[in-house]
C-alpha positions as CSV (number, residue, x, y, z in Angstrom):
1,M,0.0,0.0,0.0
2,F,1.0,3.6,-0.6
3,D,2.4,5.3,2.6
4,K,1.0,8.9,2.4
5,L,2.8,10.0,5.6
6,R,6.2,8.8,4.2
7,L,5.5,10.7,0.9
8,K,4.7,13.9,2.8
9,E,8.0,13.5,4.8
10,V,10.0,13.1,1.7
11,L,8.3,16.0,-0.1
12,V,9.0,18.3,2.9
13,E,12.6,17.3,2.9
14,Y,12.9,17.7,-0.9
15,K,11.4,21.2,-0.7
16,K,13.8,22.2,2.2
17,R,16.8,21.2,0.1
18,F,15.6,22.2,-3.3
19,V,17.1,25.7,-3.5
20,Q,20.6,24.6,-2.3
21,Q,20.9,21.3,-4.0
22,Q,18.5,21.0,-7.0
23,W,18.0,24.6,-8.2
24,P,21.6,25.1,-9.4
25,N,21.2,22.1,-11.7
26,E,17.6,22.9,-12.9
27,K,17.7,26.7,-13.2
28,Y,18.9,26.8,-16.8
29,K,15.9,24.7,-17.9
30,W,13.4,27.2,-16.6
31,E,15.4,30.1,-18.0
32,A,15.2,28.3,-21.4
33,V,11.4,28.0,-21.0
34,R,11.1,31.7,-20.2
35,C,13.3,32.7,-23.1
36,F,11.0,30.6,-25.4
37,Q,7.9,32.2,-23.9
38,L,9.2,35.7,-24.4
39,N,10.3,35.2,-28.0
40,W,7.7,32.8,-29.5
41,D,5.5,34.5,-32.2
42,V,3.9,32.2,-34.7
43,N,3.1,35.2,-36.9
44,S,6.6,36.5,-37.1
45,D,7.7,37.9,-40.5
46,D,10.9,35.9,-40.1
47,F,9.7,32.7,-38.5
48,A,13.1,31.0,-38.7
49,Q,14.8,33.9,-37.0
50,M,12.1,34.1,-34.3
51,L,12.5,30.4,-33.6
52,T,16.3,30.7,-33.4
53,K,15.8,33.5,-30.8
54,A,13.1,31.5,-28.9
55,L,15.4,28.5,-28.7
56,A,18.6,30.4,-28.0
57,Q,19.0,29.1,-24.4
58,T,18.1,25.5,-25.0
59,A,21.7,24.4,-25.5
60,N,21.8,20.7,-24.4
61,L,18.0,20.4,-24.1
62,L,17.5,19.7,-27.7
63,A,19.5,16.6,-28.7
64,S,19.8,17.6,-32.3
65,V,20.2,21.3,-31.8
66,N,22.9,21.5,-34.5
67,N,20.6,20.1,-37.1
68,F,17.2,21.2,-35.8
69,L,17.3,24.9,-36.6
70,A,19.0,24.6,-40.0
71,S,16.5,22.0,-41.1
72,F,13.6,24.0,-39.8
73,K,14.8,27.2,-41.5
74,N,14.7,25.4,-44.8
75,K,11.2,24.1,-44.2
76,S,9.7,27.1,-42.2
77,N,7.7,28.6,-45.1
78,T,6.2,25.2,-46.0
79,L,5.3,24.5,-42.4
80,L,3.7,27.9,-41.9
81,E,1.7,27.5,-45.1
82,R,0.6,24.0,-44.1
83,Y,-0.2,24.6,-40.4
84,G,-0.8,28.3,-40.4
85,N,-1.6,29.8,-37.0
86,G,-1.1,26.8,-34.7
87,A,-2.8,28.7,-31.8
88,V,-6.1,28.5,-33.7
89,Q,-5.8,24.7,-33.8
90,H,-5.4,24.3,-30.0
């Protein structure tokens, strides 16, 4: 059976130590998310440039970062024509 009390104890301890032990290793991920949020604009005139800027802080988060942007730049107009404003679809 699931021990709720034990889970609560572990979570309390995790939260106490998070800033000192976890945050230094996780901060860059949240900074990358924020960078993406600030720069994402599906209607940008230069979609490839906007995407490059939005993903500027992803570094090791995208396994194929070296190929991803170049490939996307070549296909960006086709994708935008095909999918248009993605926000409308969601």
